[in-house]
Backbone bond lengths (Angstrom), bond angles and torsions (degrees), N, CA, C in turn:
res aa  C-N    CA-C-N  psi(-1)  N-CA   C-N-CA  omega(-1)  CA-C   N-CA-C  phi
1 M - - - 1.473 - - 1.524 110.28 -
2 T 1.331 116.38 139.16 1.455 120.33 176.97 1.511 109.69 -79.25
3 A 1.323 116.63 126.44 1.465 119.99 179.23 1.507 109.61 -78.61
4 S 1.314 117.92 117.04 1.453 121.98 -176.89 1.514 110.25 -104.21
5 I 1.302 114.89 149.88 1.455 122.17 176.52 1.516 107.29 -100.51
6 P 1.326 119.49 135.80 1.466 121.43 -176.94 1.524 111.64 -52.91
7 I 1.326 116.26 139.34 1.462 122.34 -178.47 1.520 109.59 -93.97
8 A 1.322 114.96 129.73 1.456 119.05 178.25 1.520 110.09 -67.33
9 P 1.332 117.49 149.80 1.468 120.40 179.01 1.516 111.07 -55.39
10 G 1.342 115.97 132.09 1.458 120.66 177.11 1.511 114.24 84.44
11 A 1.343 118.75 -4.29 1.463 120.00 -177.14 1.516 111.76 -63.61
12 T 1.331 117.64 -32.04 1.461 120.28 -177.98 1.514 112.82 -69.00
13 D 1.306 118.40 -11.22 1.460 120.73 178.00 1.521 112.74 -83.27
14 L 1.331 116.62 -6.79 1.462 118.97 -172.37 1.505 113.28 -63.91
15 I 1.325 117.61 -32.99 1.462 119.51 -175.70 1.515 111.20 -58.45
16 E 1.337 116.79 -42.55 1.453 119.33 -174.27 1.524 113.12 -101.47
17 E 1.318 117.82 -10.07 1.448 118.36 -173.45 1.519 113.88 -119.02
18 A 1.358 117.68 -1.50 1.463 119.56 179.72 1.518 108.93 -65.38
19 L 1.331 116.15 132.78 1.461 121.07 -179.62 1.512 109.79 -112.47
20 V 1.320 116.10 148.06 1.449 121.23 -176.76 1.519 110.09 -82.45
21 V 1.343 117.53 133.81 1.460 122.87 173.75 1.513 107.26 -104.46
22 H 1.318 117.95 116.85 1.455 121.24 -173.10 1.523 111.39 -89.95
23 Q 1.323 113.80 130.12 1.451 121.12 172.10 1.523 107.23 -136.16
24 P 1.338 117.34 69.92 1.449 120.99 -173.56 1.523 112.14 -66.31
25 S 1.308 113.51 147.83 1.462 119.19 174.99 1.515 107.89 -137.48
26 V 1.309 116.36 101.87 1.451 121.36 -178.07 1.515 108.97 -92.77
27 E 1.321 116.82 129.32 1.446 120.83 179.08 1.521 109.01 -125.42
28 P 1.330 119.30 133.38 1.455 120.64 -179.92 1.520 109.93 -58.37
29 P 1.337 117.53 127.49 1.443 120.16 -176.06 1.516 113.00 -78.87
30 A 1.314 115.17 149.35 1.453 121.57 172.30 1.511 105.86 -126.66
31 L 1.343 116.55 86.77 1.451 121.34 -168.73 1.518 111.05 -110.75
32 T 1.311 114.68 147.86 1.452 121.26 171.67 1.516 107.61 -119.48
33 T 1.324 116.88 157.54 1.458 120.43 -178.48 1.515 111.27 -56.70
34 S 1.327 117.82 -37.29 1.457 121.11 -177.71 1.512 112.47 -67.43
35 A 1.342 117.53 -18.64 1.466 120.93 -178.38 1.514 112.65 -88.55
36 I 1.332 117.49 -3.70 1.456 121.20 -172.32 1.519 110.44 -104.80
37 G 1.329 115.11 135.87 1.461 119.85 177.73 1.519 110.95 -60.60
38 S 1.335 116.36 143.73 1.457 118.57 -175.07 1.528 112.17 -140.12
39 R 1.335 118.19 30.22 1.459 119.16 178.61 1.524 109.92 -64.51
40 D 1.312 116.30 138.12 1.460 121.51 178.34 1.527 108.71 -77.95
41 L 1.328 116.30 117.86 1.463 120.00 -176.29 1.519 112.99 -102.33
42 T 1.326 117.44 3.76 1.457 119.39 -171.20 1.524 112.57 -63.46
43 S 1.332 117.71 -26.78 1.461 119.78 -176.66 1.525 112.97 -95.51
44 H 1.318 117.90 1.91 1.458 120.33 -174.89 1.526 111.48 -83.96
45 D 1.321 115.24 149.34 1.446 121.00 176.50 1.527 109.92 -74.01
46 V 1.321 115.04 165.70 1.460 121.52 179.18 1.520 108.92 -101.13
47 T 1.341 116.61 130.00 1.462 121.31 176.24 1.524 110.62 -89.19
48 F 1.337 117.33 -50.71 1.466 122.21 179.34 1.520 110.06 -114.08
49 T 1.313 115.07 138.75 1.461 122.06 170.21 1.520 107.19 -120.66
50 V 1.324 117.05 116.51 1.462 122.62 -177.11 1.525 108.74 -110.94
51 R 1.325 117.08 127.01 1.452 121.27 -179.08 1.531 110.84 -134.23
52 D 1.327 114.78 126.65 1.475 122.93 173.62 1.528 112.30 53.60
53 L 1.329 116.47 41.03 1.462 120.97 -178.02 1.522 110.82 -74.06
54 R 1.326 115.17 128.51 1.461 122.16 174.87 1.520 107.70 -134.44
55 V 1.332 116.67 138.54 1.452 121.52 179.79 1.522 108.97 -127.07
56 F 1.324 115.98 130.30 1.455 122.45 178.14 1.523 109.27 -115.16
57 Y 1.318 116.17 144.89 1.459 122.67 165.23 1.519 106.34 -114.62
58 G 1.318 116.25 102.42 1.457 119.58 -170.77 1.521 108.48 66.96
59 E 1.314 116.39 -126.26 1.461 121.12 178.33 1.526 112.55 -92.26
60 R 1.322 116.34 -7.50 1.472 119.69 -176.59 1.529 110.95 -84.47
61 L 1.325 115.47 127.32 1.452 121.54 175.58 1.522 108.60 -80.41
62 A 1.337 116.86 115.01 1.463 121.36 -176.33 1.520 112.40 -94.90
63 V 1.330 116.61 -35.77 1.466 122.22 -179.12 1.518 107.60 -139.87
64 R 1.318 116.68 137.65 1.464 118.24 -177.56 1.533 112.54 -132.89
65 D 1.323 114.05 141.78 1.465 123.92 164.83 1.528 114.00 50.27
66 V 1.340 115.68 52.64 1.464 120.41 178.98 1.529 109.26 -92.14
67 N 1.327 115.89 125.55 1.457 122.63 175.89 1.521 107.98 -129.86
68 L 1.335 116.54 119.27 1.462 119.68 178.62 1.513 110.58 -161.40
69 D 1.326 115.07 162.17 1.453 123.02 174.59 1.521 108.29 -118.41
70 I 1.329 115.81 135.77 1.459 121.82 177.88 1.523 108.10 -105.39
71 R 1.324 116.02 120.88 1.459 120.89 -176.24 1.524 111.91 -74.78
72 A 1.323 115.64 146.84 1.465 122.07 178.74 1.521 110.63 -75.82
73 N 1.333 115.74 148.25 1.468 122.16 176.21 1.516 111.93 51.71
74 A 1.310 114.20 46.86 1.459 122.04 177.42 1.515 108.13 -146.11
75 V 1.324 116.22 161.25 1.461 121.96 173.70 1.523 107.58 -100.54
76 T 1.323 115.99 119.41 1.463 121.37 176.61 1.520 108.20 -107.49
77 A 1.328 116.50 124.34 1.466 121.87 179.10 1.518 109.54 -99.94
78 L 1.334 116.13 133.01 1.462 122.09 172.64 1.519 106.90 -102.67
79 I 1.330 116.77 116.99 1.454 121.12 -177.74 1.522 109.54 -122.22
80 G 1.339 115.53 164.15 1.452 120.75 178.82 1.510 110.35 148.90
81 P 1.328 117.61 166.16 1.466 121.09 -177.76 1.518 111.99 -66.13
82 S 1.316 116.49 160.89 1.462 122.02 179.64 1.529 110.55 -58.25
83 G 1.322 115.57 139.67 1.456 120.53 175.70 1.504 115.63 87.32
84 C 1.351 117.71 4.00 1.467 118.82 -176.82 1.527 112.70 -90.42
85 G 1.327 118.13 3.43 1.458 120.33 171.64 1.515 116.15 97.25
86 K 1.325 118.51 14.30 1.472 120.01 -177.84 1.530 112.03 -61.01
87 S 1.330 116.30 -48.36 1.463 119.46 -179.18 1.526 111.08 -68.82
88 T 1.318 117.35 -33.93 1.461 120.65 175.87 1.518 110.25 -61.08
89 I 1.324 116.66 -44.24 1.460 120.82 178.31 1.523 110.38 -64.80
90 L 1.330 116.63 -43.50 1.458 120.31 -179.87 1.526 110.58 -57.18
91 R 1.323 116.80 -43.74 1.461 120.48 -178.28 1.521 112.90 -68.96
92 C 1.333 117.12 -17.95 1.464 119.50 175.60 1.529 111.45 -67.43
93 F 1.336 116.95 -29.38 1.456 120.46 -175.56 1.526 113.28 -68.67
94 N 1.340 117.89 -22.15 1.468 118.37 175.19 1.526 111.82 -127.42
95 R 1.311 115.82 20.47 1.464 123.50 173.79 1.525 113.37 60.53
96 M 1.321 116.12 30.19 1.459 119.66 174.44 1.518 111.63 -67.16
97 N 1.331 117.43 -24.77 1.461 119.52 178.49 1.527 111.62 -66.91
98 D 1.335 116.83 -16.35 1.463 119.40 175.64 1.523 111.54 -60.86
99 L 1.340 116.54 -24.27 1.461 121.24 -177.94 1.526 112.49 -81.95
100 V 1.339 116.70 -6.02 1.469 121.27 177.09 1.529 107.49 -97.70
101 P 1.320 118.18 113.46 1.469 120.72 -171.79 1.524 114.52 -54.88
102 T 1.339 117.96 -34.66 1.464 119.83 -175.50 1.522 113.68 -90.67
103 A 1.345 117.76 -3.58 1.462 120.69 -175.15 1.530 111.22 -77.97
104 R 1.327 114.94 142.67 1.462 121.36 177.55 1.526 108.22 -142.63
105 V 1.333 116.64 130.07 1.464 122.03 -175.54 1.519 109.70 -114.45
106 Q 1.330 116.15 131.54 1.458 122.13 175.22 1.523 108.91 -120.23
107 G 1.341 115.98 160.05 1.458 120.60 -177.89 1.514 109.99 95.78
108 S 1.330 116.29 -164.61 1.463 119.53 -176.76 1.525 111.29 -134.58
109 I 1.339 114.60 143.57 1.458 122.30 171.23 1.515 106.70 -128.89
110 L 1.322 116.19 115.88 1.449 121.53 -179.47 1.516 109.68 -103.84
111 L 1.326 116.27 129.10 1.458 122.48 173.11 1.519 107.20 -103.05
112 E 1.329 115.71 106.06 1.462 121.86 -175.81 1.525 110.79 49.66
113 G 1.336 115.37 43.69 1.459 121.95 175.68 1.508 115.67 90.84
114 E 1.340 118.34 -9.25 1.466 121.44 -178.78 1.518 110.26 -99.25
115 D 1.338 116.45 128.48 1.460 122.11 -178.78 1.530 109.64 -73.10
116 L 1.332 116.04 114.09 1.461 120.42 -177.56 1.516 112.77 -68.53
117 Y 1.325 117.68 -18.91 1.455 120.95 -177.26 1.531 112.11 -106.55
118 A 1.329 117.09 15.57 1.464 120.35 175.19 1.526 109.55 -65.91
119 S 1.323 116.19 152.54 1.471 121.17 -173.75 1.525 113.14 -63.92
120 D 1.330 117.45 -24.76 1.458 119.63 -177.36 1.532 112.84 -96.13
121 V 1.327 117.96 7.41 1.463 121.63 -179.83 1.524 109.44 -95.93
122 Q 1.325 116.40 128.66 1.459 121.90 -178.96 1.536 110.18 -87.83
123 P 1.338 118.25 126.64 1.472 120.94 179.70 1.530 113.38 -56.46
124 V 1.344 117.38 -35.83 1.468 119.92 -179.74 1.522 110.67 -63.02
125 E 1.328 117.26 -38.91 1.459 120.38 178.31 1.525 110.84 -68.91
126 V 1.337 116.35 -36.46 1.468 119.91 176.06 1.526 109.86 -59.77
127 R 1.334 116.47 -43.32 1.475 120.50 -177.58 1.529 112.37 -71.67
128 R 1.316 117.05 -20.53 1.461 118.86 172.49 1.523 110.39 -72.99
129 R 1.317 116.03 -39.78 1.469 120.74 -177.94 1.519 112.24 -80.76
130 V 1.328 115.89 -24.36 1.468 121.08 -179.19 1.523 107.36 -125.10
131 G 1.328 117.01 93.30 1.455 121.56 -178.05 1.506 112.41 -79.78
132 M 1.341 115.75 163.83 1.461 119.60 -177.06 1.514 111.24 -139.64
133 V 1.329 115.07 136.79 1.460 123.15 174.97 1.526 106.90 -115.33
134 F 1.322 117.05 126.92 1.448 121.58 -172.65 1.527 112.21 -91.56
135 Q 1.310 115.10 169.12 1.463 121.81 -179.29 1.521 111.25 -59.94
136 R 1.318 116.20 -45.59 1.450 121.85 178.12 1.519 109.35 -98.80
137 A 1.319 117.02 126.38 1.457 119.89 177.45 1.524 109.62 -58.21
138 N 1.326 117.12 133.86 1.459 120.51 -176.67 1.529 111.31 -131.19
139 P 1.353 117.50 59.02 1.467 118.65 176.19 1.523 110.29 -61.85
140 F 1.314 116.22 148.44 1.451 120.59 178.04 1.529 109.68 -79.03
141 P 1.335 117.64 153.39 1.466 121.09 -179.92 1.521 111.49 -76.28
142 M 1.308 114.70 68.34 1.466 122.68 179.80 1.515 107.76 -152.46
143 S 1.320 117.58 178.80 1.462 120.38 -177.42 1.526 111.09 -64.64
144 I 1.332 115.22 161.12 1.458 120.58 176.04 1.530 109.75 -57.13
145 Y 1.335 115.54 -44.09 1.467 120.62 178.76 1.532 110.48 -57.34
146 D 1.314 116.67 -50.40 1.458 120.38 -175.98 1.528 111.90 -68.21
147 N 1.324 118.42 -29.52 1.454 120.87 174.12 1.525 110.63 -58.67
148 V 1.336 116.00 -48.94 1.463 120.11 -176.39 1.531 111.06 -73.38
149 A 1.324 117.10 -35.65 1.465 121.12 -178.42 1.523 112.65 -77.83
150 Y 1.316 117.43 -9.80 1.470 121.37 -173.60 1.532 111.86 -57.04
151 G 1.322 116.72 -51.75 1.458 120.69 -177.59 1.520 113.13 -61.80
152 P 1.338 118.37 -52.77 1.472 119.08 178.19 1.524 113.04 -56.81
153 R 1.334 116.87 -38.69 1.466 119.08 177.72 1.520 111.20 -64.04
154 R 1.330 116.51 -40.76 1.469 120.05 178.89 1.522 111.48 -62.65
155 H 1.344 115.60 -27.90 1.465 119.85 -179.88 1.518 112.11 -95.42
156 G 1.343 117.47 13.87 1.450 120.75 169.33 1.512 117.01 100.72
157 E 1.327 118.16 1.59 1.467 119.45 179.78 1.524 109.57 -75.78
158 K 1.350 116.65 120.97 1.463 121.54 -177.75 1.525 112.83 -120.07
159 N 1.328 116.20 -12.43 1.453 119.81 -177.60 1.521 110.45 -70.33
160 R 1.338 116.65 118.74 1.465 121.07 -174.68 1.531 111.75 -62.84
161 Q 1.324 117.36 -42.37 1.457 119.86 -179.63 1.524 110.89 -63.37
162 R 1.328 115.42 -41.10 1.467 119.58 179.58 1.524 110.51 -65.94
163 L 1.341 117.85 -40.28 1.465 120.85 177.66 1.526 110.96 -63.33
164 D 1.349 116.05 -41.23 1.466 119.30 177.50 1.526 110.97 -58.52
165 E 1.334 116.48 -41.98 1.468 121.14 -179.38 1.528 110.91 -65.70
166 I 1.327 115.46 -42.81 1.468 119.54 -179.58 1.522 110.37 -63.15
167 V 1.327 117.10 -46.46 1.464 120.73 -177.63 1.518 110.85 -61.62
168 E 1.326 117.28 -48.87 1.466 119.18 -179.03 1.521 111.38 -64.12
169 T 1.322 117.34 -43.69 1.465 120.59 -179.51 1.522 111.16 -59.95
170 C 1.336 116.69 -44.55 1.469 120.08 -176.99 1.521 111.53 -71.53
171 L 1.313 118.05 -36.20 1.464 120.08 175.92 1.528 110.44 -66.22
172 R 1.316 116.93 -35.72 1.466 119.82 176.00 1.522 110.66 -66.86
173 R 1.338 116.99 -44.83 1.464 120.57 -179.76 1.521 111.38 -62.88
174 A 1.332 116.01 -31.03 1.469 120.53 179.23 1.524 112.19 -88.09
175 A 1.339 116.56 9.76 1.473 122.36 177.43 1.523 111.96 56.73
176 L 1.335 115.97 38.71 1.465 120.92 -177.76 1.529 112.19 -120.49
177 W 1.304 117.43 -15.46 1.461 121.55 -172.27 1.531 112.46 -56.24
178 D 1.316 117.16 -49.96 1.463 120.23 -175.78 1.527 112.77 -61.83
179 E 1.323 116.51 -24.50 1.461 120.35 -177.86 1.526 113.18 -87.01
180 V 1.328 117.67 -18.46 1.475 119.59 -173.32 1.522 113.67 -127.32
181 K 1.323 118.95 -2.67 1.468 121.39 -169.40 1.524 113.61 -60.88
182 D 1.330 118.03 -23.98 1.466 120.02 -176.25 1.526 113.64 -75.68
183 D 1.333 116.89 -27.15 1.472 118.16 -176.26 1.523 113.31 -144.12
184 Y 1.342 116.84 27.38 1.461 119.83 -175.64 1.525 113.57 -68.76
185 R 1.337 117.64 -19.02 1.466 119.79 179.08 1.536 112.19 -77.67
186 K 1.310 116.19 -22.27 1.462 120.17 -176.60 1.527 113.01 -113.08
187 K 1.313 116.79 -31.94 1.465 120.80 -172.64 1.527 110.83 -72.39
188 S 1.318 115.96 134.73 1.467 120.93 179.22 1.524 111.00 -70.79
189 G 1.323 115.78 140.90 1.460 119.95 174.68 1.513 112.55 -62.34
190 L 1.336 116.23 -25.41 1.465 120.87 -179.97 1.519 112.75 -73.35
191 S 1.330 117.35 -14.24 1.467 120.59 -178.55 1.519 112.91 -86.39
192 L 1.331 117.39 -5.91 1.458 121.35 -179.21 1.520 111.26 -78.13
193 S 1.325 116.55 161.96 1.460 120.85 175.09 1.523 109.48 -69.41
194 G 1.337 116.26 169.41 1.462 120.26 -177.78 1.519 112.89 -58.32
195 G 1.327 116.74 -45.83 1.455 120.41 179.56 1.513 112.29 -66.16
196 Q 1.330 116.75 -38.99 1.457 120.46 177.02 1.522 111.36 -66.27
197 Q 1.324 116.80 -39.04 1.466 120.07 177.73 1.522 110.76 -61.24
198 Q 1.334 116.72 -40.42 1.460 118.88 -179.66 1.524 110.90 -67.20
199 R 1.326 117.02 -38.35 1.464 119.72 176.77 1.531 111.04 -68.78
200 L 1.335 117.06 -32.25 1.459 120.27 174.05 1.530 110.10 -63.43
201 C 1.321 116.43 -42.04 1.462 120.07 178.04 1.527 111.05 -63.78
202 I 1.329 117.14 -35.19 1.463 120.68 175.61 1.523 109.89 -65.96
203 A 1.346 116.47 -43.78 1.468 120.29 177.34 1.520 110.79 -60.05
204 R 1.330 116.78 -41.86 1.466 121.23 179.21 1.527 110.87 -62.73
205 T 1.321 116.28 -37.61 1.459 120.65 177.56 1.526 111.01 -66.66
206 L 1.324 116.80 -42.53 1.461 120.80 -178.50 1.522 112.22 -66.87
207 A 1.331 117.29 -23.12 1.461 121.23 -174.69 1.517 113.17 -66.04
208 T 1.329 118.37 -19.87 1.465 120.46 178.41 1.526 111.32 -91.06
209 D 1.348 116.55 7.18 1.468 122.85 176.80 1.528 112.31 58.10
210 P 1.332 117.38 56.31 1.468 119.96 -179.42 1.522 111.77 -77.02
211 K 1.314 115.80 163.68 1.461 121.44 170.87 1.525 110.60 -89.52
212 V 1.340 115.06 -28.15 1.457 121.49 -173.33 1.521 109.18 -131.24
213 V 1.339 116.59 143.64 1.458 121.81 173.46 1.525 108.13 -121.71
214 L 1.332 116.25 120.26 1.463 122.41 176.48 1.526 108.55 -95.71
215 M 1.329 117.07 138.80 1.459 120.85 179.78 1.529 109.21 -133.68
216 D 1.316 115.82 119.57 1.466 120.97 -179.30 1.523 109.16 -102.26
217 E 1.314 117.39 96.32 1.471 123.82 -177.84 1.530 111.28 47.09
218 P 1.324 118.22 57.16 1.470 120.69 -171.35 1.522 114.74 -68.09
219 A 1.341 117.60 -15.94 1.468 119.68 -177.53 1.519 112.85 -115.67
220 S 1.327 118.48 9.34 1.466 120.41 -173.60 1.522 112.54 -66.73
221 A 1.345 117.31 -25.37 1.468 120.03 -178.40 1.526 112.52 -102.06
222 L 1.352 117.04 11.04 1.455 120.97 -174.34 1.523 111.85 -106.93
223 D 1.332 115.99 158.18 1.462 120.81 175.67 1.528 109.29 -76.43
224 P 1.340 118.63 167.45 1.470 121.10 -174.89 1.526 114.33 -57.65
225 I 1.330 117.99 -37.77 1.463 120.22 -178.66 1.523 110.36 -67.51
226 A 1.344 116.52 -46.03 1.462 120.21 178.07 1.526 110.95 -64.50
227 T 1.339 116.44 -36.67 1.466 120.52 177.75 1.517 110.80 -61.73
228 L 1.321 117.11 -43.19 1.466 121.15 179.45 1.524 111.16 -61.50
229 K 1.332 117.13 -38.72 1.461 120.15 178.79 1.529 110.92 -64.86
230 I 1.336 116.83 -39.87 1.469 120.26 177.66 1.531 110.13 -64.87
231 E 1.331 116.89 -41.26 1.458 120.38 -179.90 1.527 111.04 -66.21
232 D 1.330 117.08 -42.22 1.463 120.24 176.92 1.527 110.61 -61.98
233 L 1.328 115.32 -38.05 1.457 120.09 179.45 1.522 111.02 -63.93
234 M 1.326 117.48 -42.69 1.462 120.69 178.50 1.521 111.25 -60.45
235 A 1.334 116.37 -39.60 1.459 120.29 179.54 1.524 111.39 -62.10
236 E 1.335 116.68 -34.80 1.461 120.49 177.97 1.526 111.53 -76.78
237 L 1.332 116.36 -40.66 1.457 120.01 -175.26 1.520 113.27 -67.97
238 R 1.316 117.70 -26.63 1.465 118.70 -176.75 1.532 112.28 -66.29
239 E 1.328 118.07 -13.79 1.456 119.80 175.33 1.521 111.34 -67.53
240 N 1.334 116.46 -25.15 1.468 120.55 -177.27 1.522 114.12 -120.20
241 Y 1.332 117.05 -12.99 1.459 120.54 -175.95 1.530 110.07 -134.99
242 T 1.324 114.68 155.29 1.464 120.97 167.46 1.527 106.75 -89.53
243 I 1.329 116.91 131.26 1.460 121.11 -176.02 1.530 109.38 -122.17
244 I 1.320 115.65 132.58 1.466 121.86 173.95 1.517 107.46 -122.53
245 I 1.318 116.44 126.70 1.460 121.07 -175.98 1.519 110.44 -127.29
246 V 1.325 115.42 135.39 1.465 121.67 168.37 1.520 107.63 -94.23
247 T 1.316 117.27 129.79 1.456 120.50 177.80 1.520 110.14 -147.31
248 H 1.348 115.15 145.07 1.462 121.01 172.47 1.521 111.14 -97.68
249 N 1.319 116.50 -4.03 1.461 121.67 -175.42 1.526 108.65 -93.96
250 M 1.337 116.69 109.03 1.458 120.28 -176.94 1.522 112.40 -64.54
251 Q 1.343 116.70 -38.85 1.456 118.94 177.86 1.526 110.99 -61.92
252 Q 1.317 116.41 -40.02 1.458 119.62 179.14 1.519 110.91 -65.09
253 A 1.318 117.43 -45.68 1.464 120.58 179.02 1.525 110.29 -57.84
254 A 1.331 116.64 -42.38 1.461 120.66 -178.99 1.525 111.53 -68.14
255 R 1.339 116.67 -36.38 1.466 120.15 -177.11 1.516 112.92 -71.88
256 I 1.332 117.14 -42.30 1.461 118.89 -165.79 1.515 114.95 -105.41
257 S 1.331 118.53 -19.36 1.463 118.54 -170.52 1.525 111.90 -95.79
258 D 1.330 114.40 152.90 1.455 122.11 173.75 1.522 110.54 -97.28
259 Q 1.324 115.06 -29.71 1.457 122.80 -176.04 1.524 107.35 -134.11
260 T 1.318 117.81 139.48 1.462 121.26 -179.27 1.521 110.28 -130.07
261 A 1.334 115.04 134.71 1.461 121.42 175.71 1.523 108.34 -115.91
262 F 1.328 116.62 125.03 1.458 121.53 -179.75 1.522 110.06 -102.83
263 F 1.340 115.20 125.61 1.462 122.37 178.34 1.525 109.69 -115.55
264 T 1.319 115.97 153.09 1.455 120.24 171.59 1.523 108.25 -146.64
265 M 1.317 115.93 -179.40 1.466 121.31 -177.88 1.525 109.05 -110.28
266 G 1.329 115.92 132.56 1.452 120.74 -179.40 1.520 112.28 -85.63
267 D 1.313 115.40 179.99 1.466 121.03 178.92 1.525 112.05 -62.35
268 D 1.337 116.20 -22.93 1.469 120.20 178.26 1.516 112.33 -84.34
269 R 1.347 117.05 5.78 1.460 124.65 178.58 1.526 112.32 68.29
270 A 1.323 117.01 18.05 1.461 121.56 176.34 1.525 109.08 -104.76
271 G 1.324 116.38 138.44 1.452 120.52 177.46 1.515 111.21 -73.24
272 H 1.331 116.09 147.77 1.467 119.70 177.63 1.519 109.86 -152.48
273 L 1.313 116.00 157.85 1.456 122.23 -179.93 1.527 109.93 -80.27
274 V 1.330 115.95 128.70 1.465 120.83 175.51 1.520 110.10 -88.34
275 E 1.337 116.70 -51.52 1.461 120.29 174.54 1.519 110.25 -165.42
276 I 1.328 114.73 159.85 1.456 122.18 176.97 1.524 108.06 -136.67
277 G 1.334 116.84 143.53 1.452 119.88 179.90 1.512 110.72 -174.18
278 N 1.318 116.10 -179.17 1.447 120.18 174.46 1.522 108.95 -57.51
279 T 1.311 116.51 139.98 1.462 121.36 -173.91 1.529 111.88 -56.02
280 I 1.310 117.79 -42.54 1.461 119.92 -178.05 1.524 111.08 -61.89
281 D 1.336 116.58 -33.38 1.468 119.87 178.83 1.530 111.09 -74.42
282 I 1.330 116.57 -41.70 1.466 120.00 -179.46 1.523 111.02 -61.92
283 F 1.329 117.56 -36.99 1.458 120.56 -175.68 1.526 114.04 -90.95
284 T 1.310 118.06 -15.06 1.470 119.14 -178.80 1.520 113.90 -117.19
285 S 1.335 117.47 -32.41 1.470 119.31 -179.80 1.518 110.75 -148.70
286 P 1.351 117.12 64.06 1.470 120.10 -179.82 1.523 111.72 -65.54
287 N 1.317 115.98 157.32 1.461 120.55 179.83 1.521 112.59 -79.62
288 Q 1.338 116.19 -26.07 1.456 120.71 -174.36 1.526 111.11 -110.41
289 R 1.328 115.89 137.27 1.461 120.53 178.54 1.525 111.25 -61.41
290 L 1.328 116.96 -35.26 1.456 121.12 179.75 1.529 110.84 -60.96
291 T 1.322 115.97 -39.66 1.469 120.29 177.26 1.516 110.80 -64.06
292 E 1.313 116.25 -45.71 1.464 120.94 179.53 1.524 111.21 -59.24
293 D 1.324 116.58 -41.99 1.468 120.19 179.43 1.525 111.17 -63.53
294 Y 1.340 117.03 -37.44 1.456 119.63 -177.23 1.523 111.61 -73.43
295 V 1.315 117.77 -50.01 1.465 119.76 -175.84 1.520 112.01 -69.81
296 S 1.325 117.30 -20.22 1.459 120.37 177.56 1.525 112.26 -89.60
297 G 1.340 116.49 -3.51 1.446 120.62 176.42 1.505 115.09 87.22
298 R 1.343 118.34 13.15 1.463 119.94 179.83 1.514 112.25 -72.68
299 F 1.341 116.67 -25.45 1.460 119.56 172.96 1.512 107.73 -151.90
300 G 1.339 117.61 164.55 1.442 120.30 179.87 1.498 111.05 169.27
């Protein structure tokens, strides 16, 4: 029997209702060409196709006229100054903005050709296929095992052997298995270190077998060693998943991403896309002067 830790009232709502608390830290980058990812993405398929995306909060236009393609099996970094709508855009990919009463989304987002905002598409199913890791690690107050098994159980998996396989596989993929394998059935997820908690949250996300993993500043609250482990993990996961990450850290975006999208805020106070391209091009020879000024630290 799996030893479970009592769940606090309302804890099961965290998956769909956890909100990101932003504490951005922008640091002027000191980058060299050798430090920037340079994978050739020209032959890769497209996972997301975004056209004419606009997001409103009440009557306020928060994001306008975003058009971009997200490549499959690659890490795409969304960068830009605070308040330009990066996290708002990220939440559009798994319909998390549906949980904000005043939010309204216009335009289209296609996941491998399927419109995520079509009337017959269920948001819960979208969130199964497009998982999300938040800025602050949010393990549930239960055992490590039960944290990872939570999603599959919610989707009807009852076979104990199958759950055991899923939990071990996901903990291995999240590079956490060797650190917790001796007592993961009993040990609370809340007892882990900050970096371990974030990797547990990644394992929990992988347990629902998503196609895409969204990450909203997943290492901003971690120390450098834990941050490096998260970055190494992303490099491994992109072989099997499409990853989209919001980050304020230019060095991190350059190190881990294959594709980078730069956003800023216009005079109308609405965020918009300036340009998107292979990371090495964005950081060494961007098409727009505004992009060059941002990645070089002239503004931010």
